[in-house]
C-alpha positions, 0 to 999 in steps of 0.5 A, a space after each residue: 499500500 502506498 504511503 499517505 505522505 507521498 505527494 502527487 497521489 490523486 485523492 477524492 477531492 474532500 481529502 485534499 486539504 491545504 497543507 496544515 497541522 492535520 493534513 496527514 491525519 485527514 489523508 491517512 484516514 482517506 488512504 487507509 480507513 474510509 471505504 475499507 470494509 469494516 465489520 464487527 459490532 464494536 467497530 461499527 457502533 463507533 463509526 455509527 456514533 462518530 457519524 452521528 456526532 459529525 452531523 452538521 460539523 466537519 469530519 476533521 473535528 470528529 477525527 481530531 477528537 476520536 481518541 477522546 471519544 473512545 476514552 469518553 465512551 468506554 472504547 465504544 463497548 456496546 454493553 458498557 455504553 448501554 448501562 450509561 446513566 444520567 451521571 454519565 450524560 453529565 460527565 460527557 457533557 463536561 468533557 471538552 475533549 468531545 462534542 458536547 451535544 446532549 441530543 447526540 450523547 443521549 442518542 449514542 446511549 440509546 443506540 447502544 441499548 438498541 444494539 444490545 437489544 438485538 439479541 444473539 440471533 443478529 448482531 449490529 454488524 450483520 444488521 448494517 451489512 444487510 443493507 449493503 448494495 451490490 458493487 457498482 463502478 466508482 463515481 467519476 467525481 464527487 458530483 456523482 455521489 449522492 447524499 443518500 441512496 434507497 439502501 441508506 433510507 431503508 437502513 435508517 427506517 429499520 434502525 429507527 424501528 429498532 429504537 436507534 436515534 440520530 441515523 437518518 438517511 444522510 447519516 446512514 449513507 455516510 456510514 455506508 461510505 465510511 465502512 465500505 458498504 459502498 465504494 465512493 472513492 473517485 475513479 482516479 483515486 489511488 486507493 485500490 478497490 476492496 472486496 467487501 
């Protein structure tokens, strides 16, 4: 795999930051994480939570605070977060290392409870990946990338039915992009396509 610090690599337009203190972090996320198939309940719960926190904000803000989020939310362990109480909500609201938004904090806890309630017959990973569409050609440019899809709308409906919050069709689609359920790297991007 190429190194994200190599100059001149073609990347998706959103990953082309002007040089600055977070350029390497953002490019590394694009080059090594975004669009790569991700499985597992804890890993997907983390991404779902971070996508919800990102709503209305720059992804770079969330990326810079990711380690703080992991610490604050018990490593996104579903069972632990599902047991959070009002005292934990207050603790999180006082934590300046994360985004201190009550609705998003409470949604993350509610989502952990909904994920824990899935039971042994189906886990969060299986549920989310059941909405992954068949592979399709990569988009030629960013203008061809939708903000939502039929699959993300169906995912959002089902998650809402099961008690999940703050995961509408646009957030669901962003989750699908970030976790490799869809491959929205542009056609000329250096990152090679991955099999799900």
